[in-house]
N, C-alpha and C positions, 0 to 999 in steps of 0.2 A: 614735562617729560619725568615718570615716574621711576623711582630707583626702589628697587626689591632686594632684601635681604637676602643674601646666598643660603645662609644658617650653615649647619654642619652635612658633610658630604657622608652620606646612608651609604651609596655605592658610585663607583666610577670615578675620574678623574677630578680633583677640585681644582688643580691647575685648567685642564681643558673646560671643565665648566665654567670658570671664571673668562677663559678667552671666548667662550661662545656667548657669553651673558653680553661681555662687550660688544659683539655683532649685532645681538639681538638688541641692545641698546638704541643701535639706530636706525634700526627701521621704522618707518613712520607707520601710526596708526589708519589703516586704511578705511576703518570704520568702528564708531564708537557707541555704546549702547549702554553706557553705563547711568545711574543715579546720584546725585549727591544727597539723598535721603540716607539717614541712618541706619533705618532698619526699613525695607522694604516689606512691601503688606503679600508676605508670601504665605500661605495655609500652615500654620501650626498644629492643626489638628491631625491623627493620621488618617489618610484618605484612602477608600476604594470605589469600586464601582456598584452601581445599585441594580444591573441587571448584566445579560450576556451580552457579546456582540459580534460577530463574526468579518473576517476582510480576507478576501483570495487573491491571488497572484499568481502569475509563470512562476515556477521552482526556480530556486537560484542556481542549483546543482544538476538538475533535472528536465531542462526548459521547456519540455512538451507535455511536462507532468502539472496541472494546477495544483496549488498548495495552499492550505486553509489556515488561518492561526483566528483563537477566538479567545477573546479578552474575558476574563471572569469574574465576579467576587471573590475574596479568600477570606477565611475567618482567623487565618494564621496570618502574623507580621509577617513582611516580605513579599516578595515575589518568587514564584515558583512555576515550574515546567512540566506539564502533565503529557505524555506520550502516551495519548488513546489508545495506538494501536499495541501498547505492551504493558496492558493491566497489571500484570503481575509484578510490575514496577513501581518503587514509591515514587513519588515529586521530586523533584532536584530545584534545590533553593539558588536563587540569583544571589551568588558568595562568591568571592573571590577560593573560596576552598574548594568550589566546585567548577573551576576554570579547568580543563581539559588541556586546551592549549591555544596559546595566540599567535602562531607563527603565522598564517596566512589570515587569519580571521578570529571572532572570537567563538570556543566552542564550551559550551556547558554540559558536564557528563557525571553521573552520579550511578550507581551498583552497576548494573551489566553495560558492557562497553557499546551495547547497543541504545541504553539510555542515556542520547545526545539530543541536543540541538544544535547547528552551525550556526556561523553569523550572526550571533544574535547581539550584537554592537547596536544595529539600529533599529530593534526592539526596546532593550533593554535599555539604552539613553531614557526613553519613556519615563522611567521611575525617576530619576531624578530631575529631569528635564519639565515636564509637568507636576511632580510633587504627589504623586500618588505612590502610597507607600505597600498595598497591600493587594495582589493581583496574582490569580490562577491564568496561567496560557496555556491552553489546549492547544494540541497542535497532533496530527496524524503520522506524521515522521519528522527524520531529523534534518530535513531539506526545508528553509522557512521562505517566504513568498515575496517576489521582488516587486517594484513599482516604479513606474515613469516619473510621479511626484514624491520619490525616495519613501520618507517616512511619513508623511503628510495622511496617507489613507490609513495609518496607523494611529495618531491621531484621529481621526475623526470617528474609529470604531469607538475608542475609548471615551469620543464627547458623545454618542450616540448612546454608549451603555449606560452614560450618565454618572459623573467622578462624584462623589459624595463625602461627607466628614464622617466620622465616627466620634464617638465619646471619648478616645483616648490620646494623649498627647503624643505629636511625631517625637520623636528621638533622633536627636543631631551627633556626629561626631566630628572633630576638628584634629591636625598637628600639634602637639603641645609646643611644638619649639620651630623655628622656621628648619626645612631640610633640604636635601636638594638630591639629585639622581641623576648621574652623568650616561650617555651612552658611548659609543664606539664610533662616532661620523658625526663629533660636532652637535650632540643633540642631549638635552636636557630638562629637567623638570624641576620647577621648586616648590614648595608644599607651604604657606605661612598659615598661621593660626586665623580664626575669627576674631576678633577683637572685642571687648565687653561684653563676650555673652550675645554678640550678632549669629543670626540664623542665614547670614547671607550668602552666597557663593559667588566670587568673582574670577571670571577666567582672562588670561590675557595669552593668547594663540599667535604664534607665528612658524608660516610654514618656508620652506625655499627648495624651489625644483629648479632643474637645468634643462627646463622647456618654459614653451609659453607662460606655463602657470608662474614662473619668477616668483617671486618674493610677495607674499600678505600677511598682514595680519590685522586682528580685530581684538576688542577688548569690551567685554560686557560683562555685565549682569545676569545671571542663569536666574531668567523668569520664565513661567510659562509663556507669555507673550514672545520673548527673544528665542524661545524654542521654538514655537511654533513658526515664526520666522523664518528659520533657518532650517527647517525640518524639510524643507523641498529641495536641500542642497544632496547631490548624488555621489557617492563613489567615484572614484576616478583610478584611469589607468592609461599608462603610455600606449601606444599605437601600437608597437611592439608587442607588449603584452596583451592587449586585445587578440592581436591573430595568433600570438603564442596560445592565449585560453581557447580561441575557436579553431586550434589546429591539432598541435601535438598536446595540447592542454587536456585535449578530452582524453587520454589513458592515463591522467592520473588525478584521484580523486581530489587533492588540493588545489586544483587547478580547474576543472571540471566544471567552469562556470557556463553551461549551457543556455542559463537565463540569460544572462548579459546582450544587451542590442545596444545599438545608438540613440535611443530614448531614455533608458534606465541607468545609466552610468555615462561620465564624463570622461570621452577619449582625447589626450591630447598629443601631441608633440613636440619637436623643438622650435616649430615656427607658428604651429598652427593649431587649433581645434578640430578634431572629428566629430563632435557631435555639437550642437548648440549650447553654450555654456551660459552661465545663469548667473545673478545677482551681481548687476553690473554697478561699478563706482568709477567714476574717473575712466581711466584707461584700462583698468584690472575687470577680470571676473572674478569674485569671491568665492566662489563655489566651492573651491577646495578648501578654503580656510574654513570656512565657517561648518561643512561638513567634518573635517577635521575635528573641529572644537566640541562640537554639539553631538554629533552624529558618533564620533570615536571615543573622545576623552572623557565626555560624559557617563559614556557607556563604560568605562573602565570606574568612575568615580561612584557609579551606582552599585559596583560590588562589593560592596558594605553592608552586605544583608539587609536586616530591617532597620537600619539606621539611612539618615542624610548625610552626606559629606558637606561641612563647611568653612570657608575661609576663601585664602585666595590662590589659585594654580597657575602657575607661567610655566607656558609651553614652548619651547622652539624647536622644529624640526625632528618632532618627536614621534612614535608611531606606538599602535598596540602593543608591542612586546615591552618596550620601556615603561608605557602606560602601568600594566599590569604587574611587571615585575616590581613596580615603584609600590603600588598599592600591598602587594602580598608583604612587601619589606617594611611597611608599616605597621603589620601586625604583627610580623617575625620579632620585630624591635620594642615591642609596645609603644609606637610612636602616636599614637590615638589617644583620643579623650575624649567625656561626655563633654556638651554643651549644656 
């Protein structure tokens, strides 16, 4: 059993975090992909793309319209969004400062209220997941494409564009000390510093649903190989949420997910799945926890501008809002340092 120091509580109830941590400790690790190597063979030079590559799919919020995203090289450090249909607007950097909202999904925006891109989490997670530092995302609307294979087509597009190293060193940040963030439903995040100048990122993530999903936990070192393995984990929703999105949800922009279908999302109920689940391990299907750990949590950890985050992150029952509030608090409270 691994015992993590809870450290200083930045926000939330310290007592509630301790109680939730005891529940977290009691959960078995359903799948582990960690290494005993002190320093993983991760890229330490800044990386970008050699060329452009586009990938298209059904729109997330306007399902009848095909949407395209193009991955392109960038000479500027960090990831940037360029709305090709808004040529008068400047590019938006993928940075916590430009996060508009995390209520339903992550929405990046800068300048005009129209200069946004919704549900960016499944795209920007590639920044940290693949260790690619300088990328320009070209889009023609604020509606990103959806794929039956979740984020794997995005990875394949970047690989087709060819990931290349620059001559510049990659830059890394970690927390100065162990810190904790608590939510209001028994959820928490722990951030622990990288040790001895290590550039590794380790994630220990658990979820708990009162549906067929139940409790799930994975622990892994964030490498491009592990990220690619997890990239086919789709977002999930309950059957009731799916029906609502397909009916009255169409009246509201925040829930108008016309692109959802039983192939590109995992739909679950109290006693069964309504779409075929992935990642079978024992008597569980670990698709929800792998999605949560990589395509959600690692997306929030990618909001560190031109830097890569390293250290250890422990997550229990957390979601988009707690993730992003925690990353924002790291900056507001001067809790980060260079490695």
